[in-house]
C-alpha positions as CSV (number, residue, x, y, z in Angstrom):
1,M,102.5,99.0,123.3
2,P,102.6,101.8,125.7
3,T,100.1,102.9,127.2
4,E,101.5,106.4,129.1
5,P,101.6,109.0,126.4
6,R,104.4,110.2,125.0
7,N,105.4,113.5,123.1
8,Y,107.1,114.0,120.2
9,S,108.3,117.4,118.9
10,A,110.6,118.5,115.9
11,R,111.4,121.5,113.8
12,Y,108.3,121.7,112.4
13,V,104.9,119.4,112.8
14,F,102.5,119.3,109.3
15,P,99.2,118.0,110.8
16,A,97.5,118.4,106.9
17,A,94.7,119.4,108.6
18,G,95.9,122.6,109.8
19,P,99.0,125.2,109.2
20,P,102.7,124.0,110.1
21,L,103.2,124.4,113.6
22,A,107.1,125.2,114.3
23,G,108.4,123.2,117.3
24,G,105.0,121.7,117.4
25,S,104.5,118.2,119.0
26,V,102.4,115.5,118.8
27,T,101.1,113.4,121.9
28,V,100.4,109.8,121.3
29,R,98.9,107.3,124.0
30,G,98.3,103.9,122.8
31,D,97.7,103.6,119.0
32,R,95.7,107.2,119.4
33,I,96.4,110.9,118.5
34,L,96.2,112.4,122.1
35,S,96.8,116.0,121.3
36,V,98.5,118.3,118.2
37,D,100.3,121.1,119.9
38,P,102.0,124.4,119.7
39,A,105.8,125.1,120.5
40,G,105.8,124.7,124.5
41,A,102.3,123.6,125.2
42,R,104.0,120.2,126.7
43,P,107.3,118.9,127.2
44,P,108.7,116.3,124.5
45,D,109.5,113.1,125.5
46,E,111.6,112.8,122.0
47,Y,113.1,115.7,119.9
48,F,113.8,115.0,116.3
49,G,115.5,118.3,115.5
50,N,115.6,119.5,112.3
51,A,112.9,117.1,110.9
52,A,109.6,117.1,110.1
53,I,106.5,115.3,111.6
54,I,104.0,114.7,109.1
55,P,101.2,112.4,108.8
56,G,101.8,108.9,107.7
57,L,102.1,108.8,103.8
58,V,99.3,107.6,101.4
59,N,100.4,105.7,98.3
60,A,96.8,105.9,96.4
61,H,98.0,103.8,93.3
62,T,100.5,101.0,92.8
63,H,101.3,97.7,91.6
64,L,103.1,96.0,94.1
65,D,103.2,92.8,91.5
66,L,105.3,94.7,88.8
67,S,108.0,95.5,91.5
68,G,110.3,93.1,89.6
69,A,110.4,94.8,86.6
70,R,112.3,97.9,87.4
71,G,114.3,99.2,84.4
72,L,113.0,96.5,82.3
73,I,110.0,98.0,80.3
74,P,111.1,101.3,79.4
75,P,108.3,103.4,79.0
76,T,107.5,104.9,75.4
77,D,106.3,108.3,73.9
78,P,102.4,108.7,74.5
79,H,101.5,107.4,70.6
80,H,103.2,103.9,71.2
81,F,101.8,103.1,74.6
82,T,100.2,99.6,73.5
83,D,104.0,98.6,72.6
84,W,104.7,99.2,76.5
85,L,101.7,97.0,77.4
86,R,102.9,94.6,75.4
87,G,106.2,94.8,76.9
88,V,104.3,94.3,80.6
89,I,102.0,91.4,79.0
90,A,105.3,89.8,78.1
91,Y,107.0,90.3,81.2
92,R,104.2,88.9,83.3
93,R,104.2,85.8,81.4
94,T,107.7,85.2,82.5
95,R,107.1,85.0,86.5
96,S,106.6,82.1,88.4
97,P,103.9,82.7,91.3
98,E,106.7,82.5,93.5
99,Q,108.4,85.0,91.8
100,V,105.6,87.3,91.8
101,Q,105.0,86.9,95.6
102,A,108.7,88.0,96.1
103,D,108.2,91.1,93.9
104,I,104.6,91.8,95.9
105,R,107.1,91.6,99.1
106,A,109.9,93.8,97.9
107,G,107.7,96.5,96.6
108,L,105.7,96.4,100.1
109,A,109.0,96.9,101.9
110,E,110.3,100.0,99.6
111,C,106.5,101.5,99.9
112,L,107.0,100.9,103.9
113,R,110.6,102.4,104.3
114,A,109.4,105.3,102.6
115,G,106.7,106.0,105.3
116,T,103.9,104.9,103.5
117,T,101.0,103.7,106.2
118,L,98.0,103.3,103.6
119,I,98.2,102.1,100.0
120,G,96.0,101.3,97.2
121,D,97.0,98.4,95.2
122,I,96.2,97.2,91.8
123,A,96.3,93.0,92.4
124,S,96.5,91.2,89.5
125,E,94.7,88.1,90.6
126,G,94.5,89.6,94.0
127,A,97.8,88.5,94.4
128,S,99.2,90.5,97.3
129,W,96.2,90.5,99.4
130,D,97.7,87.6,101.9
131,T,101.1,89.7,102.1
132,V,99.4,93.2,102.8
133,I,97.2,91.8,105.5
134,A,100.0,90.3,107.3
135,S,102.2,93.5,107.0
136,P,102.0,96.9,109.2
137,T,100.2,99.1,106.9
138,R,96.5,100.0,106.0
139,A,95.2,99.2,102.5
140,V,92.7,98.8,100.0
141,V,93.6,96.0,97.9
142,F,91.9,96.6,94.3
143,L,91.3,93.1,92.6
144,E,92.1,93.9,89.1
145,I,89.6,92.8,86.2
146,I,90.6,92.6,82.7
147,G,88.4,91.1,79.9
148,L,85.6,92.4,77.5
149,Q,83.2,89.3,78.2
150,G,81.3,91.1,81.0
151,W,79.5,89.0,83.2
152,R,79.7,86.2,81.0
153,G,83.2,85.8,81.3
154,E,85.5,83.7,83.4
155,E,86.7,87.0,84.9
156,F,83.3,87.9,86.3
157,K,83.4,84.4,88.0
158,F,86.8,85.1,89.2
159,A,85.6,88.4,90.5
160,M,82.8,86.8,92.3
161,H,84.8,84.1,93.8
162,Y,87.5,86.6,95.4
163,W,84.4,88.9,96.4
164,G,83.3,86.3,98.5
165,R,86.8,85.4,100.2
166,W,87.2,88.9,100.7
167,H,84.2,90.1,101.9
168,S,85.0,90.2,105.6
169,G,88.1,91.5,104.9
170,R,90.7,92.6,107.7
171,A,91.1,95.1,110.4
172,M,93.8,96.9,108.5
173,C,93.0,96.0,105.0
174,R,89.7,96.2,102.8
175,P,88.9,95.2,99.4
176,G,88.1,96.7,96.2
177,L,87.3,96.4,92.8
178,S,89.5,97.4,89.6
179,P,88.0,97.0,86.1
180,H,91.3,97.6,84.5
181,A,90.4,100.2,81.8
182,P,88.0,101.3,79.6
183,Y,89.7,99.3,77.0
184,S,90.4,96.3,78.6
185,V,86.9,95.8,80.4
186,A,83.5,95.3,79.3
187,D,81.0,98.0,79.6
188,S,78.6,95.7,80.9
189,F,81.0,94.6,84.1
190,I,81.6,98.3,84.6
191,R,78.2,98.8,85.3
192,M,77.7,95.8,87.2
193,S,80.7,96.3,89.4
194,S,79.5,99.8,90.8
195,G,76.7,97.6,92.1
196,F,78.9,96.0,94.9
197,E,79.4,99.1,96.8
198,L,82.8,98.6,96.9
199,P,85.9,101.2,96.5
200,I,86.5,101.6,92.7
201,T,89.5,102.1,90.7
202,I,89.8,102.3,87.1
203,H,92.8,103.5,84.7
204,W,91.1,106.2,82.9
205,A,92.0,108.7,80.2
206,E,95.4,107.7,80.4
207,T,96.4,107.7,76.3
208,P,95.8,109.4,73.5
209,A,95.2,105.9,72.2
210,E,92.7,105.3,74.7
211,M,90.9,108.6,74.0
212,E,90.4,107.6,70.3
213,L,89.4,104.1,70.8
214,I,86.7,104.9,72.9
215,A,85.6,108.2,70.7
216,S,85.7,106.6,67.5
217,R,86.8,102.9,67.7
218,S,89.6,103.2,65.8
219,G,93.5,103.8,66.5
220,P,96.6,101.4,67.8
221,F,94.3,99.7,70.5
222,V,92.2,98.1,67.8
223,D,95.2,96.1,66.5
224,F,96.4,95.5,69.9
225,L,93.1,94.0,71.4
226,R,92.9,91.8,67.9
227,G,96.3,90.7,68.8
228,V,95.9,89.6,72.2
229,G,92.4,87.9,70.7
230,V,89.9,90.2,73.5
231,W,88.7,92.2,70.7
232,D,84.9,93.2,70.8
233,E,83.4,96.5,70.0
234,A,80.0,95.5,71.4
235,E,81.3,95.6,74.8
236,L,83.2,98.7,74.9
237,V,82.2,101.4,76.7
238,P,80.1,104.0,74.9
239,S,81.9,107.1,75.8
240,H,84.3,108.4,79.1
241,R,81.2,110.0,80.1
242,Q,78.7,107.3,80.0
243,L,81.7,105.3,82.0
244,L,81.7,108.0,84.6
245,A,77.9,107.7,85.2
246,S,78.1,104.0,85.2
247,I,81.0,103.8,88.1
248,G,78.9,107.0,89.8
249,L,75.5,105.3,90.1
250,H,76.0,103.3,93.2
251,A,79.9,103.5,93.7
252,P,80.6,104.8,97.2
253,R,84.2,106.2,95.9
254,A,85.9,106.0,92.7
255,I,89.2,106.2,91.8
256,L,90.5,107.5,88.1
257,A,94.0,106.6,87.8
258,H,96.1,109.0,85.6
259,A,93.7,110.7,84.0
260,N,96.1,112.3,82.0
261,Y,93.5,113.6,79.4
262,Q,90.6,115.7,80.1
263,P,87.6,113.9,77.6
264,T,85.4,117.1,76.8
265,D,82.3,115.1,77.4
266,A,83.3,113.9,81.4
267,M,80.8,114.7,83.7
268,W,81.9,115.1,87.1
269,R,80.2,114.8,90.2
270,P,81.3,114.9,94.0
271,G,83.3,111.7,95.5
272,L,85.3,111.3,92.2
273,T,88.8,111.1,92.9
274,V,92.0,111.5,90.3
275,A,95.1,109.8,91.3
276,Y,97.9,111.4,89.6
277,C,101.1,109.6,89.5
278,P,103.4,112.5,88.4
279,R,107.0,110.5,87.5
280,T,105.0,107.9,85.5
281,H,103.2,110.8,83.5
282,A,106.2,112.5,82.6
283,A,108.0,109.2,81.6
284,F,105.7,108.7,79.0
285,D,105.9,112.2,78.1
286,H,102.6,113.3,78.3
287,P,101.4,116.7,77.9
288,P,101.4,118.9,81.6
289,H,98.9,116.7,83.8
290,P,95.1,118.6,84.4
291,F,95.6,118.2,88.0
292,R,95.2,121.7,88.6
293,E,92.0,121.8,86.6
294,F,90.6,118.8,88.5
295,L,90.6,120.9,91.4
296,A,89.1,124.0,90.0
297,R,86.4,121.5,89.3
298,G,86.1,120.1,92.6
299,V,87.6,116.7,91.8
300,R,89.6,115.3,94.6
301,V,93.2,115.0,93.2
302,C,96.0,112.5,95.3
303,L,99.2,111.1,94.4
304,G,100.5,107.2,93.5
305,T,103.8,106.0,92.2
306,D,102.0,103.8,89.9
307,S,104.6,100.1,89.4
308,L,108.6,100.0,89.0
309,A,107.5,99.2,85.0
310,S,107.3,103.0,85.0
311,N,108.9,104.7,87.9
312,P,112.0,104.9,89.5
313,D,111.2,104.0,93.0
314,L,107.7,103.6,95.1
315,D,108.3,106.8,97.7
316,V,104.9,108.7,96.9
317,L,106.8,111.9,98.9
318,A,109.1,111.9,96.2
319,E,106.2,112.4,93.6
320,A,105.2,115.1,95.6
321,R,108.7,116.8,95.6
322,F,108.7,116.0,91.7
323,V,105.6,118.4,91.5
324,H,107.1,120.9,93.7
325,A,109.9,120.7,91.4
326,K,108.1,120.9,88.4
327,Y,105.3,123.2,89.6
328,P,106.7,125.8,92.6
329,D,104.1,128.3,92.4
330,F,101.5,125.3,93.6
331,P,100.4,125.8,97.4
332,G,102.5,123.4,99.4
333,D,99.5,123.0,101.8
334,V,97.4,121.3,98.9
335,L,100.4,119.4,97.7
336,L,100.7,117.9,101.6
337,K,97.2,116.8,101.5
338,M,97.7,115.4,98.1
339,V,100.0,112.5,99.8
340,T,98.1,112.2,103.1
341,L,94.4,113.3,103.6
342,A,93.2,112.9,100.0
343,G,94.3,109.7,99.5
344,A,93.1,108.6,102.8
345,E,89.6,110.5,101.8
346,A,89.9,108.7,98.4
347,L,90.2,104.7,99.8
348,G,87.7,105.1,102.9
349,W,90.1,105.6,105.6
350,A,89.8,109.4,106.5
351,D,88.0,108.5,109.7
352,E,91.7,106.8,111.0
353,A,94.4,108.2,108.8
354,G,95.5,110.9,106.9
355,S,96.0,113.7,109.2
356,L,97.2,114.5,113.0
357,E,94.3,115.1,114.8
358,P,93.4,113.9,118.1
359,G,91.7,110.6,118.2
360,K,93.1,109.4,114.8
361,S,95.3,106.5,114.7
362,A,99.0,107.5,115.9
363,D,100.2,107.2,112.2
364,L,103.1,109.4,111.6
365,V,106.5,110.1,110.0
366,V,109.6,111.6,111.0
367,V,111.2,113.5,107.6
368,P,114.7,115.0,108.0
369,L,114.8,118.7,106.7
370,P,117.5,120.7,105.0
371,D,119.6,123.2,107.1
372,R,118.2,126.4,106.1
373,D,115.1,128.6,106.3
374,A,112.2,129.2,104.2
375,A,109.3,131.7,104.6
376,D,106.9,128.7,103.9
377,P,108.0,125.6,105.9
378,H,106.3,123.3,102.9
379,E,109.3,124.6,100.9
380,L,111.7,122.9,103.3
381,L,109.5,119.7,103.5
382,F,109.3,119.5,99.6
383,A,113.2,120.2,98.8
384,E,115.1,117.2,97.5
385,H,117.3,116.0,100.9
386,P,118.3,112.7,102.0
387,G,118.4,111.3,105.1
388,E,116.3,107.9,107.0
389,R,112.6,108.8,107.4
390,R,110.9,106.8,110.8
391,A,107.7,105.8,110.8
392,L,105.0,105.5,113.9
393,F,102.2,102.9,112.8
394,R,99.3,102.4,115.2
395,G,102.0,103.9,118.1
396,V,104.8,101.5,117.4
397,W,107.6,102.2,115.4
398,R,108.1,100.1,112.3
């Protein structure tokens, strides 16, 4: 790794922690950012021309093990989500362990090519852990738990086994827990999992069927859960409000994945995060996502790609560009934070990643820009534009 300072400059530098710098530069020494400067402050060692230098991208919610499912399980409308879930279950049953590992490697490679330097992966059976820790990226790997037997069940014992295996973690990879969803995990386990003081992700308020199940113990999920042999009404969470209270009791960070709907009984608190997956949300034809309402309530919002079972690719910048095209009046600086600093904060890595600031890890992405001008340079960053990106991770080009 080079130890002499090296200065990188481009048409724009977007620190995320401050406004864009036209002709700005980022100086790196070793694996750290030494300084972020306006135009002319330092002579560049490398000038990238009509490009943006941005922080390493953060994909706060994905499922790498489903990377082989691209185009195989078409999303349904919101009211037939359980049909799509049946397709996912059937697909998983066709994959050998070797195929799953190949899918994880392929999905991870796609994330890295997009410029992602921090990933929140939901890992069925912990399958992605070994692959992720050997890769040039930061991550939180969330062990996914599914089952309505709570602390009595094999799912809890499995979680304890992996908690022991993962507890020490690795320098760039940390463990988390993902009680899958209010309809698929026992209330007792959700309450217990908050006591581990690990990052937690739960799929939450994702579909109308989930809202109906939790509110009245009725709807499509009853037949779905009976069909897969796990229906246990006594183990369902009492309400969405109680679920938020349970995971908020001890969990230092809780990420609510999708949150496509707002339960009327929701109880918000500081530290909660919504991971919005824009193109998956659109693929299921949900009503407009309430991410702006969440932000107004003080809830952190970051972006994820979900999986290739519902999304065309694993490019989180493409998610931001989709949001920009759909909501052109939404502030570009906030949108940039949703794919950088907000995700790093949610995953517990904000001291190292998520923004270009002196002392932080030298993680950055060079993104080609369109050849035109704009009053707000964020317009250029979020315009659909081809071109290969380059990513620096801990001071080394990947």
